[in-house]
N, C-alpha and C positions, 0 to 999 in steps of 0.2 A: 673785277676785284671790289670796286665800290658797291656794286649791286649785291654781292654776296655779303659784304659787311653790313649793309642796310637791312637785308633780310634777316640776318642773324640778330641784329639790334631789335628788330621788331618782334621776332620770336622770343627773345630774351625778355622784352617788355611784357609781352602777354604772359610769359611764364611767371614773372615776378609780381603780376597784378594781384593775385590773391594774398601774397605776403604783405604787399603794400597796404591793401585794404585792411588786413588784420592788424598791422602796426597802427593804422589811423584809428581804428577802434579802440586800441590800447593807449591812445594819447598822442601819437605822432602827428605832425602838422603838415604832411605832405599835400593833403587835399586842399589846403589854403592857397597853394600856388599852382593848382592844377591847370588853370587857364594859361598861366605863363609857361608851363611845360609843353604846351602845344602852340606856342608862338604868339600869344596874345598879351604878353607882358608890356608891350609898348603900344597897346591898342588906341590909347588916347592920342587924337590927332595933335593936340597941343604938345604933348610929351615928344612925339616923333619929330615935330617941327623944331622944337628946341634943341634936340639932341642931334639932329641930321647934320652931317658933315664934320663931326667932332672926332674924338678918340674913343674906341671901344675897347675897354679893359675887361678881362675875364679872370676871375679868381674862384677856385672851387669852393673853399669853405673858410672857416675862421682863420686858421694860420696863414693861408694864402692871401686873404683880405688884409691881414695885418702887415704882411710882407709888401704889398703893393701900395699900402696907404701912404708911405712917405713920398713915393713917386707922384701919386695923384695930388697930394698936398702941395708938393713943390710946383707942379704944373699950374695948379689952381692960384698959387700965390704969384707966379710970374706971368701967367696968361689967363687971367680971370674970365675973359670973354670967350675962351675956347670951350665948346661944349664937351662934356666927359660923361660917358655912361659906363656902368660896371654891371656885368652879369656874373651870377654865382650859381652854384649847383645845389646848395643845401639851405634850408631855412635858417640854420644857425649863421651861415655866412651872410645871408641877407640882413639878419638882425644886427650883427656887428658892423656891417657896412654902413647901415643907416645910422649907427651910433657914432662911428669914427670919422666918416666922410662929410665934406661940406653938403648943405641941403641941395645945392644946385646939381649934384651928381645924381643922376637918375639910376636907381638900382633895380634890377629885375633878375628873375631866375632864368638861366639859359635853357631854351627849348631842347627837346630831344634831338639828337644829332641826326635828323632825317633830312635828306637833300631839299625837299620842298619847303621845310620850315626854315632851314638856314638860308635858303635863296630869298625867301620872304623877308626875313630879318635884315639880311644884307641890303636889299633894295629899300627897305624902310629907313634904315639908319645911314646907309652909304658912308661909313666912316672914313676918315683920312688914313687910319691905320687900326689894325686889330692887334692888341697887345696882350699877350697870354702870360699870366703869372705862373712860374715854375714850368711844369711840362704837362699841360692839359692838351693832349694831342687828339683833337677831334677831326677825323678825316673829312667829313661833309662840311663842317664849318670852315676849315682851311680852303677846301675846294671852292666853296662859294665866294670866299674873299678873293681868291686868285683869279677866279673868272671875271671878277669886276675890277681886277688890277689894283686890289687893295693890299698894301703890305702887311704881312704877318710877322710880328716880332715876339720872341720869347725873352722875358726878363726874369732874372733870378732862376734861370733854367737849371734843371737838375735831372738826373735819371739814376735811380737807385739800381743796385746790382740785381735785386729781385725784379724790378720792372723791366730792366734790360733783358733779362732772360725770357720774360713773357713776350716781349716785343720781337725777340728773335724768331719766334714761331711764325710771325706774320711779316717777315722782313720785306717781301715784295710790296706789300701795302705800305708799310712804314717808309720805304724809300720814296714812294709817290707822295705820301703825306708830307714828308720833310722836304721835298722839292718845292713845296709851296711856302716854306718858311724863308722870309727875306733876310732876317737877322736873328741869331740866337745869342743872347747875352747870358753866358753860363756862370754858375757859381764856382765851378772848379774845372781843372784840366781833365779830370777823370770823367766828369759828366760830358764834357765836349768830345772826348775820345769815344765814349759809348754812342753818342748821337752819330758821329762820323761812321762807326761800325754799322749803324742801321741804315746808312745812306745819305746823311747830311753832308752838304757841301762844306768842306773845312774853311773855305774862304768867307763863309757867312757866319762863322762862329767866333765869339770873343769871350774871353774869360774876364768878368767884370766884378765878381764877388756877389755878396748877399746883402740886400737892404734890410733883412731881418736883423742881421748883426749890426749894420750901420744904425738901425733905429735904437737897438739896445745900448750901443756905445754913446749915442747922443743923449739918451736918457741918463746914463751914468755921468756924463759930463755936466748935466744940469740938475743935480739932486735938489729936491725941494725941502726935504727934511731928513733927518737921520733915521735909518731903519731901526725899528725896536730891537732887533737882534744884533745890531752893530756892537753893543758892549760885549757880547759873547764871542765875537770873531775878530774884532780889530786887534792887530798885533799878534795873532796867533795863526798857526798853520791850519788851513782849511781843506778838508777833503769833501769833494762834491760827487755824488753818485746819482745819476739820472736814469730813469726807466729800469729800475732794478726788478729782479724776479725773486720769488719766495726763497728764502734762505741766504740770499746774497748780502743782505744788510748785516747779518750776524757775522759773516766772514769778513766784511769790511770793518766792523767794530773790533 
């Protein structure tokens, strides 16, 4: 099952290569992190030594980095001597991480989920735990951690209905992947139920909420200055519509 997944991943990578090259020619920045995509993001011996034996966080892009930032900040404040590294999947995620997180947090792009690359990264870093923001389910990454007896923890875990339907097509693989999850801290009961349907052990799942919401509430509790639109909305009923489609705004108005 893992061999088939790896083969399909390689074929998909080869198939997408022309598109990636074309996007780079049009201004995308994927080529800047190409070495990191192949497992050389922690090539510096000094960086590896400093990060070894700490906590490895992974967050895909901007929103996920913002969600995990309060957790990393709290850890850094209480345990400043504990090494922390963060892997991301997109250039934008790397940029926001370098801006939001302490300088001591080493940030790099997650290599392709190929077994030999993940084994190499796990041997280099040998973290105390692998902590995944939301639901980045990378089979070979999880397997490499499990084989070295490194706990895998999901934080702010979630699984949308759309993603759940996709994962159902590969349920035998997902059952084995989720068996490597030591603890899943989920945003909602619904997300926890969906993971259970894919084969996760219910005893390893807990519903703990969402640090994205916690971060927003903390920011509201410590306002630095009045928002310029406050005079228009304070004391009035306010209707908020997010992610609307064409024509829906006129209906709301």
